[in-house]
C-alpha positions as CSV (number, residue, x, y, z in Angstrom):
1,M,53.2,-2.3,107.9
2,Q,54.9,0.6,106.0
3,E,57.9,-1.7,105.5
4,W,55.8,-4.5,104.1
5,A,54.0,-2.1,101.8
6,R,57.3,-0.7,100.4
7,E,58.6,-4.3,99.8
8,L,55.5,-4.8,97.6
9,G,56.1,-1.6,95.6
10,F,53.8,0.8,97.4
11,S,55.1,4.3,98.2
12,Q,53.0,5.0,101.3
13,I,50.1,3.6,103.3
14,G,47.7,5.3,105.7
15,V,44.5,4.7,107.6
16,A,41.2,6.5,107.3
17,G,38.0,6.2,109.3
18,V,34.7,5.2,107.7
19,D,32.7,8.4,108.5
20,L,32.6,10.2,105.2
21,S,29.3,11.9,105.7
22,A,30.9,15.3,105.2
23,A,31.6,14.3,101.6
24,E,28.0,13.3,100.8
25,P,26.5,16.7,100.0
26,G,29.2,17.4,97.4
27,L,28.8,14.0,95.8
28,S,25.0,14.4,95.7
29,A,25.3,17.8,94.1
30,W,27.8,16.6,91.5
31,L,25.5,13.7,90.5
32,A,22.4,15.9,90.5
33,Q,24.1,18.3,88.0
34,G,24.8,15.3,85.7
35,F,28.6,15.9,85.7
36,H,29.2,12.1,85.8
37,G,27.9,11.9,82.2
38,E,27.3,8.3,81.1
39,M,29.1,6.8,84.1
40,H,25.8,5.5,85.4
41,Y,27.5,3.4,88.0
42,M,28.4,6.6,89.8
43,A,24.8,7.2,90.5
44,S,23.5,3.6,90.7
45,H,25.1,3.0,94.1
46,G,23.6,6.1,95.7
47,M,25.6,7.2,98.8
48,K,27.2,3.8,99.3
49,R,30.3,5.3,97.8
50,A,30.6,7.5,100.8
51,R,29.6,4.8,103.3
52,P,32.3,2.1,103.5
53,A,30.4,0.1,106.1
54,E,27.4,-0.2,103.8
55,L,29.6,-1.4,100.9
56,V,31.4,-4.0,103.0
57,P,29.4,-4.6,106.2
58,G,31.6,-4.7,109.3
59,T,34.2,-2.3,107.9
60,V,35.7,-0.2,110.7
61,S,38.8,1.2,109.1
62,V,40.3,1.7,105.6
63,I,43.9,1.1,104.8
64,T,44.9,3.4,101.9
65,A,47.9,2.9,99.6
66,R,49.5,4.7,96.8
67,M,51.9,3.5,94.2
68,D,54.0,5.7,91.9
69,Y,53.6,4.8,88.2
70,L,56.0,6.9,86.1
71,P,57.9,4.4,83.9
72,R,61.3,3.6,85.2
73,D,63.2,5.2,82.3
74,T,61.4,8.6,82.9
75,G,63.9,10.0,85.3
76,N,63.0,12.1,88.4
77,G,62.8,15.8,88.9
78,A,62.8,19.0,87.0
79,A,66.4,18.4,85.7
80,Q,65.1,15.5,83.7
81,G,62.3,17.6,82.1
82,W,59.8,14.8,81.9
83,Q,56.8,17.1,82.0
84,A,58.1,19.3,79.2
85,H,58.9,16.2,77.2
86,E,55.4,14.9,77.5
87,L,53.9,18.4,76.8
88,S,56.0,18.6,73.6
89,R,54.0,15.7,72.1
90,L,51.2,18.1,71.7
91,T,53.3,20.0,69.1
92,R,53.5,16.9,66.9
93,P,49.9,16.6,65.6
94,Q,50.6,13.4,63.7
95,E,51.8,11.5,66.8
96,G,49.1,9.9,69.0
97,I,49.2,10.6,72.7
98,V,48.4,7.8,75.2
99,S,48.1,8.9,78.8
100,V,51.3,8.0,80.8
101,Y,49.5,5.7,83.2
102,A,48.1,3.6,80.3
103,R,51.4,2.7,78.6
104,G,52.2,-0.2,80.8
105,R,50.3,-3.0,82.5
106,D,46.7,-2.6,83.8
107,Y,47.1,-1.0,87.2
108,H,43.9,-2.7,88.5
109,K,45.6,-6.1,88.2
110,V,48.9,-4.9,89.7
111,L,47.5,-3.1,92.7
112,R,44.8,-5.6,93.5
113,A,47.3,-8.5,93.6
114,R,49.7,-6.5,95.8
115,L,47.1,-5.2,98.1
116,Q,46.0,-8.8,98.7
117,K,49.6,-9.8,99.4
118,L,49.8,-7.0,101.9
119,S,46.6,-8.3,103.5
120,D,48.1,-11.7,103.7
121,R,51.2,-10.3,105.5
122,I,49.0,-8.6,108.0
123,A,47.0,-11.8,108.6
124,E,50.2,-13.7,109.2
125,A,51.2,-11.2,111.9
126,I,47.9,-10.8,113.7
127,G,45.7,-13.7,112.6
128,P,42.7,-13.8,110.2
129,F,40.7,-10.7,109.8
130,G,37.8,-9.6,107.6
131,H,38.9,-7.5,104.6
132,R,38.3,-6.6,101.0
133,V,40.7,-4.9,98.5
134,F,39.8,-2.2,96.0
135,T,41.5,-0.3,93.2
136,D,39.2,1.9,91.2
137,S,36.9,-1.1,91.0
138,A,33.9,-0.4,93.2
139,P,31.9,2.5,94.7
140,V,34.7,3.9,96.8
141,L,35.6,7.5,97.4
142,E,39.3,6.8,96.7
143,A,40.6,10.4,96.6
144,E,38.6,11.4,99.7
145,L,40.0,8.4,101.7
146,A,43.5,9.1,100.5
147,A,43.3,12.7,101.5
148,R,41.9,11.9,104.9
149,S,44.7,9.3,105.6
150,G,47.6,11.7,104.8
151,Q,48.4,10.6,101.3
152,G,48.2,14.2,100.1
153,W,45.6,16.9,99.6
154,R,43.0,17.4,96.8
155,G,44.3,19.6,94.1
156,R,42.1,22.0,92.2
157,H,41.9,19.3,89.5
158,T,40.4,17.0,92.2
159,L,43.4,14.6,92.1
160,V,45.4,13.9,95.2
161,L,48.7,15.8,95.4
162,N,51.7,14.8,97.5
163,R,54.6,17.2,98.3
164,E,57.2,14.4,97.6
165,A,55.5,12.7,94.7
166,G,53.1,15.1,92.9
167,S,50.1,13.2,91.6
168,M,51.5,10.5,89.3
169,F,50.4,7.6,91.5
170,F,47.6,5.1,91.7
171,L,45.4,4.6,94.8
172,G,44.1,1.5,96.4
173,E,42.3,0.5,99.6
174,I,41.8,-2.4,102.0
175,Y,38.5,-2.2,103.9
176,V,39.1,-4.0,107.3
177,D,37.0,-5.0,110.2
178,M,39.4,-3.9,112.9
179,A,39.9,-0.4,114.4
180,L,43.3,1.1,113.4
181,P,44.8,4.4,114.4
182,E,43.9,7.0,111.8
183,S,46.6,8.8,109.9
184,A,46.7,12.6,110.2
185,P,45.7,14.5,107.0
186,V,48.1,17.0,105.5
187,T,47.4,20.6,104.6
188,A,46.8,21.8,101.1
189,H,49.7,23.5,99.2
190,C,48.2,24.8,95.9
191,G,48.2,28.4,97.1
192,S,46.9,30.7,94.4
193,C,48.0,28.4,91.5
194,S,45.3,27.7,88.9
195,A,47.6,26.2,86.2
196,C,45.5,23.0,86.0
197,I,42.3,24.9,85.4
198,D,43.9,27.2,82.9
199,I,45.5,24.5,80.8
200,C,42.5,22.1,80.5
201,P,41.8,21.9,76.7
202,T,38.1,21.6,77.1
203,Q,37.6,23.7,80.3
204,A,36.3,20.6,82.1
205,I,37.5,21.9,85.5
206,I,34.6,24.3,85.8
207,A,35.6,25.5,89.3
208,P,38.3,24.6,91.8
209,H,37.7,21.0,92.9
210,R,34.8,20.5,90.5
211,I,35.0,18.7,87.1
212,D,32.3,18.2,84.5
213,A,33.3,14.8,83.3
214,R,31.3,15.2,80.1
215,R,33.9,17.7,78.9
216,C,37.0,15.8,80.2
217,I,39.1,14.2,77.5
218,S,39.9,11.2,79.7
219,Y,36.1,10.6,80.0
220,L,35.4,11.2,76.3
221,T,38.2,8.9,75.1
222,I,37.7,6.1,77.6
223,E,34.3,6.1,79.4
224,H,32.1,7.6,76.7
225,A,30.7,5.1,74.3
226,G,29.0,7.1,71.6
227,P,30.0,9.9,69.3
228,I,32.3,12.5,70.7
229,P,30.5,15.9,70.7
230,L,31.2,17.9,67.6
231,E,32.3,21.0,69.4
232,L,34.8,19.1,71.5
233,R,36.5,17.1,68.7
234,P,38.9,19.8,67.7
235,L,39.9,20.3,71.3
236,L,41.1,16.7,71.7
237,G,44.1,17.4,69.5
238,N,46.2,14.3,69.2
239,R,45.1,12.8,72.5
240,I,43.8,9.3,71.8
241,Y,43.5,7.7,75.2
242,G,43.2,9.9,78.3
243,C,44.7,13.3,79.0
244,D,47.5,14.3,81.3
245,D,47.6,18.1,80.7
246,C,46.4,19.1,84.2
247,Q,49.1,16.9,85.7
248,L,51.9,17.9,83.3
249,I,51.5,21.6,84.1
250,C,51.3,21.1,87.9
251,P,54.4,22.4,89.6
252,W,54.3,19.6,92.2
253,N,54.9,17.0,89.6
254,K,58.5,18.0,89.3
255,F,58.7,15.8,92.3
256,A,56.9,12.8,90.7
257,Q,58.6,9.6,91.4
258,V,59.3,6.7,89.0
259,S,57.8,3.3,89.8
260,R,60.0,0.7,91.4
261,L,58.1,-2.0,89.4
262,P,58.6,-3.0,85.8
263,D,54.8,-3.3,85.4
264,F,54.4,0.3,84.4
265,D,57.3,0.5,81.9
266,E,56.2,1.7,78.5
267,R,55.1,-1.0,76.2
268,K,56.6,-0.9,72.7
269,G,54.1,0.5,70.2
270,L,52.1,2.8,72.5
271,A,54.2,5.9,72.9
272,G,55.5,8.2,70.2
273,Q,53.6,6.3,67.4
274,Q,52.2,7.9,64.3
275,L,48.5,8.1,64.1
276,V,48.4,6.6,60.6
277,H,50.1,3.5,62.0
278,L,47.7,3.2,64.9
279,F,44.7,3.7,62.7
280,A,45.8,0.7,60.6
281,W,45.5,-1.7,63.4
282,D,42.9,-4.4,62.8
283,E,41.1,-5.9,65.8
284,P,43.5,-8.8,66.3
285,T,46.4,-6.3,66.3
286,F,44.7,-4.1,68.7
287,L,44.0,-7.0,71.1
288,R,47.6,-8.2,70.8
289,M,49.1,-4.7,71.4
290,T,46.9,-3.9,74.3
291,E,46.9,-7.4,76.0
292,G,47.2,-7.0,79.8
293,G,46.9,-3.2,79.6
294,P,44.1,-0.7,80.4
295,I,43.5,0.4,76.8
296,R,42.0,-2.9,75.9
297,R,38.8,-2.2,77.9
298,I,37.6,0.5,75.4
299,G,37.7,-2.0,72.5
300,H,38.8,-1.7,68.9
301,E,35.8,0.4,67.7
302,R,36.3,3.2,70.3
303,W,40.1,3.1,69.6
304,L,39.4,3.8,65.9
305,R,36.9,6.5,66.8
306,N,39.5,8.3,69.0
307,V,42.3,8.0,66.4
308,A,40.0,9.2,63.7
309,V,39.3,12.4,65.6
310,A,43.1,12.9,66.1
311,L,43.7,12.3,62.4
312,G,41.1,14.9,61.5
313,N,42.8,17.4,63.8
314,A,46.2,16.5,62.2
315,L,44.7,16.9,58.7
316,R,43.5,20.4,59.6
317,A,46.9,21.3,61.0
318,T,49.1,19.8,58.3
319,G,47.1,18.9,55.2
320,D,49.3,15.8,55.0
321,G,48.3,13.4,52.1
322,A,49.2,10.3,54.1
323,V,46.8,11.3,56.9
324,R,44.0,11.9,54.4
325,A,44.7,8.5,52.7
326,A,44.6,6.7,56.1
327,L,41.2,8.2,56.8
328,Q,39.8,7.5,53.3
329,A,40.9,3.8,53.8
330,R,38.3,3.5,56.6
331,A,35.6,5.6,55.0
332,E,33.4,2.5,54.6
333,D,34.3,0.9,57.9
334,P,31.7,-1.6,59.2
335,S,31.2,0.5,62.3
336,A,28.8,3.4,61.9
337,L,30.6,5.1,64.8
338,V,33.9,4.9,63.1
339,R,32.4,6.0,59.7
340,E,30.8,9.1,61.3
341,H,34.1,10.2,62.8
342,V,36.1,9.5,59.7
343,A,33.6,11.6,57.6
344,W,34.0,14.5,60.1
345,A,37.8,14.1,59.9
346,L,37.7,14.4,56.1
347,E,35.5,17.5,56.1
348,I,38.1,20.3,55.6
């Protein structure tokens, strides 16, 4: 099965059991404290997220998979300095930063299709079996299942870390109705390192292995629909879709691997672009430039909201007249959400 998975572009597969009861108290406490913010779907399913056999009746085992996603032209290892290259974008306030994972094709589509192909290969070998594939698309404790099945350990930033691949990979699962030998978990190797906690711009990692999503830049720029809290806007810097800081600083990501698929190659127009250029996109341009990618899901209005905040931070840092002019051009935008963030951006 490992060989079939590698042929489909996966880096590793494992098998986890379905008893995740030990994870339920932590999930309940996280939800009770409201750390999920406006992600109401996190709470609406109750404990089903930690109970695979309730989500898909008949599930006995979970096949887990991970897929590296660094663009193929990134280059591997510390010698290539990819982490430093990405962090250097933060020193250019007029450049918009899109999270590395979001610069290519929507991973949901890529992984789901390939997980289904893997399921088909298994069925060819053993006969029909009950199954369902997932990729960040249902109430599934993906990181917990990945850790239990030997894909890696949970870092202090809650992401799964692998000694040979860092954390720059996507996760997916196949819930199956047959008992499979479970993979052995691996030990944690973070030691005393707290780099991910220390670098977080908004201090969203409130304790090791605990994130307040309401402060996380990825949440604020992607999941959050309304106004970005005033006190957090300056902390977003020039990040306009997601945030990679906790991964970029992680020592294990010097081992991050490039994808073997072209799907995650950077699309032209999303990396290294000037904010004033991105703010000029009308809705048809936004839809065209984000077609087939994950960014499209936030819509044009939230895109403009995010870029307006970044432009405001750039204006404070540089006083550039072109930045001010770009903002003033949308001062009367039809969207009240956009107008409000533009007005804030111009208040210097």
